[in-house]
C-alpha positions as CSV (number, residue, x, y, z in Angstrom):
1,M,46.0,44.7,36.4
2,K,46.7,43.4,33.1
3,G,45.8,47.2,32.2
4,V,48.2,48.4,34.6
5,V,51.2,46.2,33.1
6,E,50.1,47.1,29.8
7,L,50.5,51.2,30.9
8,L,53.7,50.7,32.5
9,S,55.5,48.8,28.9
10,P,58.2,50.9,28.1
11,N,56.1,51.9,24.5
12,V,53.4,52.3,26.3
13,L,54.4,54.7,28.7
14,L,56.7,56.8,26.8
15,D,53.6,57.2,24.5
16,V,50.7,58.8,27.1
17,L,53.3,61.1,28.5
18,R,54.6,62.2,25.0
19,N,51.0,62.6,23.5
20,F,48.7,62.4,26.4
21,V,49.7,64.0,29.3
22,F,48.4,68.5,29.8
23,I,48.2,70.8,32.4
24,Q,44.2,72.1,31.8
25,E,42.9,75.4,33.1
26,F,39.6,76.0,32.7
27,R,36.8,78.2,34.3
28,G,39.4,78.9,37.1
29,E,40.1,75.0,37.7
30,I,43.3,73.7,36.5
31,K,43.9,70.1,36.3
32,K,46.5,67.1,34.9
33,L,45.3,65.4,31.9
34,M,45.5,61.4,31.1
35,P,43.9,59.3,29.1
36,R,41.1,56.6,29.8
37,Y,42.0,53.5,28.5
38,M,39.4,54.0,25.5
39,Q,40.6,57.4,24.5
40,Y,43.9,56.0,24.4
41,R,42.6,53.0,22.6
42,A,40.9,54.8,20.0
43,V,43.4,58.7,19.1
44,N,46.1,55.5,18.3
45,E,43.8,53.6,16.2
46,I,43.2,57.0,14.6
47,C,46.6,57.5,14.0
48,R,47.0,53.6,12.8
49,V,44.6,54.3,9.7
50,V,45.3,58.1,8.7
51,G,47.3,56.7,6.2
52,E,44.6,54.1,5.1
53,K,41.2,55.3,4.9
54,N,39.6,58.4,4.7
55,G,38.2,58.2,7.7
56,G,36.0,56.5,10.5
57,V,33.6,56.0,13.0
58,I,34.3,56.9,16.8
59,W,31.1,55.5,18.5
60,H,31.5,56.2,22.6
61,W,29.1,56.3,25.3
62,Q,27.8,59.7,26.4
63,G,29.7,60.6,28.8
64,S,33.1,58.8,28.2
65,G,34.6,62.1,27.2
66,K,35.0,62.4,23.6
67,T,36.3,65.7,23.8
68,Y,39.3,64.9,25.2
69,T,39.4,62.3,22.6
70,M,39.5,64.7,20.1
71,I,41.3,66.7,21.1
72,F,44.2,64.2,22.4
73,A,44.1,62.7,19.2
74,A,44.7,65.7,17.1
75,Y,47.7,66.9,19.5
76,K,49.1,63.6,18.2
77,L,49.0,63.9,15.1
78,Y,49.4,67.5,14.5
79,T,53.4,66.9,16.1
80,M,53.7,63.1,13.7
81,Q,56.5,64.2,11.6
82,V,55.0,62.6,8.8
83,M,51.9,64.7,9.0
84,E,54.3,68.0,8.2
85,K,51.8,69.8,10.7
86,P,48.5,69.2,9.7
87,T,45.0,71.3,9.5
88,I,42.5,70.2,11.7
89,F,38.7,71.6,11.6
90,F,36.9,70.5,14.8
91,V,33.3,71.2,13.6
92,M,30.3,71.7,16.0
93,D,26.3,72.0,14.9
94,R,25.0,74.8,18.2
95,R,27.2,77.6,19.0
96,E,27.2,76.7,23.1
97,L,29.0,73.9,21.8
98,Q,31.7,76.1,19.4
99,E,32.3,78.4,22.8
100,Q,32.6,75.7,24.9
101,F,34.7,73.4,23.0
102,F,36.8,76.2,22.2
103,E,37.0,77.6,26.0
104,F,38.0,73.8,27.0
105,L,40.7,73.5,24.1
106,R,42.8,76.8,24.6
107,G,42.7,75.8,28.2
108,M,44.9,73.2,27.1
109,D,48.8,73.7,27.8
110,F,50.1,72.5,24.2
111,G,53.5,74.5,25.0
112,G,52.7,76.5,22.4
113,K,53.8,74.2,19.5
114,V,50.2,74.4,17.9
115,L,47.9,77.7,16.5
116,I,44.0,77.8,18.1
117,E,41.4,79.8,16.4
118,K,37.4,79.9,17.0
119,V,36.1,80.8,13.3
120,E,34.1,83.9,13.8
121,S,32.4,84.0,10.3
122,V,32.8,82.7,6.6
123,E,34.8,85.4,6.0
124,H,37.6,84.2,8.8
125,L,37.2,80.0,7.9
126,D,37.6,81.8,3.7
127,R,41.5,83.4,5.0
128,I,42.0,80.1,6.9
129,L,41.9,77.9,3.9
130,R,43.2,81.0,1.6
131,F,46.4,81.5,3.5
132,D,49.9,81.3,2.3
133,G,49.0,81.1,-1.6
134,G,46.2,79.5,-1.0
135,R,47.4,76.3,0.7
136,G,45.6,76.7,3.7
137,K,46.6,77.8,7.6
138,R,48.0,74.9,9.7
139,G,46.7,74.3,13.5
140,F,43.3,73.8,15.0
141,F,40.1,75.3,14.2
142,V,36.8,75.4,16.1
143,L,34.2,76.1,13.7
144,L,30.5,75.5,12.8
145,I,28.9,73.6,10.2
146,H,27.0,76.4,8.7
147,K,29.7,78.1,7.6
148,F,29.1,75.7,4.9
149,K,26.1,76.9,3.7
150,E,24.6,77.5,0.3
151,R,23.6,81.2,0.4
152,G,26.4,83.5,1.8
153,G,28.8,80.6,2.8
154,I,32.4,80.1,1.5
155,E,32.6,80.2,-2.5
156,L,33.1,77.0,-3.5
157,E,34.0,77.2,-7.0
158,E,37.2,79.3,-6.0
159,I,37.9,77.0,-3.2
160,E,38.2,74.2,-5.7
161,R,40.9,75.9,-7.7
162,M,43.5,76.5,-5.0
163,E,46.6,73.6,-3.3
164,V,43.7,73.3,0.1
165,V,41.7,71.1,-1.6
166,N,44.4,69.1,-3.0
167,R,46.1,68.3,0.6
168,S,46.0,65.3,2.2
169,N,46.8,66.2,5.5
170,I,43.6,68.3,6.6
171,F,42.0,66.0,9.3
172,V,37.4,66.8,10.4
173,F,36.4,66.1,13.6
174,V,32.9,65.5,13.3
175,D,30.8,65.9,17.6
176,E,27.6,64.4,17.2
177,A,27.9,63.8,13.9
178,H,25.1,62.0,13.9
179,R,23.1,64.9,14.0
180,T,24.9,67.1,10.8
181,Q,26.0,65.1,8.2
182,Y,23.2,63.8,6.0
183,G,22.0,68.1,4.3
184,V,23.3,70.6,1.8
185,M,25.4,72.0,4.5
186,A,27.6,68.0,4.7
187,A,28.0,68.5,1.3
188,R,29.2,71.5,0.4
189,M,32.1,70.8,3.2
190,K,33.1,67.6,1.8
191,R,32.7,69.0,-1.4
192,A,35.7,72.1,-0.1
193,L,37.3,69.6,2.1
194,R,37.8,66.7,-0.8
195,N,40.8,64.9,0.1
196,A,40.4,65.9,3.8
197,K,40.2,62.5,6.1
198,F,36.4,62.8,8.2
199,F,36.5,60.9,11.8
200,A,32.9,60.9,13.3
201,F,32.4,60.9,16.9
202,T,28.5,59.9,18.4
203,G,27.3,58.1,21.5
204,T,24.5,57.5,19.4
205,P,24.9,56.8,15.6
206,L,22.2,56.5,12.9
207,L,21.9,53.5,10.6
208,R,18.7,54.5,8.2
209,S,18.7,54.6,5.2
210,D,18.4,57.8,4.5
211,K,21.4,58.6,7.0
212,N,23.5,56.1,7.9
213,T,26.9,57.3,9.7
214,F,28.8,54.8,8.5
215,R,28.1,54.9,5.2
216,E,29.0,58.2,5.4
217,F,32.4,58.0,7.6
218,G,33.7,54.2,7.1
219,T,33.5,51.5,9.7
220,I,34.4,51.9,13.7
221,L,37.7,52.3,14.8
222,D,36.5,52.1,18.0
223,R,33.4,51.5,20.1
224,Y,32.8,51.9,24.1
225,F,29.8,51.2,24.9
226,I,27.0,52.4,27.6
227,E,27.4,48.8,29.5
228,Q,31.0,49.3,29.6
229,S,30.7,52.9,31.0
230,V,28.7,51.8,33.3
231,R,30.8,49.2,34.9
232,D,34.1,51.6,34.3
233,G,32.1,54.0,36.3
234,Y,31.6,56.8,34.0
235,T,27.6,56.9,33.5
236,V,24.2,55.9,35.4
237,P,22.7,52.9,35.3
238,M,19.7,53.3,32.5
239,V,16.7,51.6,34.7
240,Y,13.1,51.5,31.9
241,T,9.5,51.4,33.2
242,F,6.6,50.8,30.9
243,A,2.9,52.2,30.8
244,K,1.2,49.4,32.3
245,E,-0.9,48.7,28.7
246,R,-3.8,46.4,29.0
247,G,-2.9,44.1,26.1
248,V,1.0,45.3,25.5
249,H,3.8,42.5,26.6
250,L,7.7,43.4,25.7
251,K,10.0,40.6,26.0
252,T,13.3,40.5,26.0
253,E,14.0,37.5,23.2
254,E,11.3,39.3,21.3
255,L,13.3,42.7,21.6
256,R,16.5,41.0,20.6
257,R,14.7,40.0,17.4
258,A,13.5,43.1,16.4
259,V,16.2,45.3,16.9
260,A,18.4,42.3,15.0
261,E,16.2,43.2,12.0
262,L,16.8,46.7,11.9
263,I,20.4,46.6,13.2
264,P,23.5,45.2,10.8
265,V,24.8,42.1,12.6
266,S,27.7,43.2,13.0
267,Y,26.5,46.3,15.6
268,T,24.1,43.5,17.4
269,H,26.1,42.5,20.2
270,L,25.2,45.1,22.1
271,T,24.2,43.4,25.3
272,L,20.3,44.7,26.4
273,P,19.0,44.4,29.4
274,T,16.0,42.2,30.9
275,I,12.4,43.0,29.9
276,C,9.5,41.7,32.0
277,S,6.4,41.4,30.7
278,V,4.1,43.8,31.9
């Protein structure tokens, strides 16, 4: 009931109608889209911090609709007058994901307000960055991170001399950021877009000393964990079974202590399933 009351408050309802309601045609099926509460919350958190931070992490569990969250956020940023029609890159790490995301995005009815392109080649990316005398093209661009490879990728030295690198209204939304953002290609991307704001969308961030999602992107802007997803019916409950090995015993409290040693204190409020001795 509280959620319904908040949704129907004038400011929230107008925001939803203006920025979160779309018609989408995807693979022959026409849908009317509205946001789930965690999507609405995350999008507005992104829009709130863009003038204060260089990015952040949206930590939403698998199956909670991160694709829609990215699209909702991109559209709202693009239509904010203060943003002056930004350039927004959606970065993927697999060709099939790029194809699916582009098909998904192209099926959205944005009323003709937004240019949408799939970056087909390094030369295509180069043209986008050089557009308008080196100030860059405005719109939504879906690309693979491999366009920033060392050999055959964009010429960083030339890009760094162009006006596009100084623009602050460039946003980079990285899908499944825990898989790609720690190597040479990620470093080259951040060098080419050095004033851009990077947002990580992931259900499984890494916390290792050599690969740390929070160190790369900043603080968590919104979190939506498995227990919430199961409660809301978006995720099937996970059931753990352990092979019975003689002399092996796993107890919940011992596991909690072990997890607490590996994960920073601020992230240890995860609800762990009860694990019986085996």
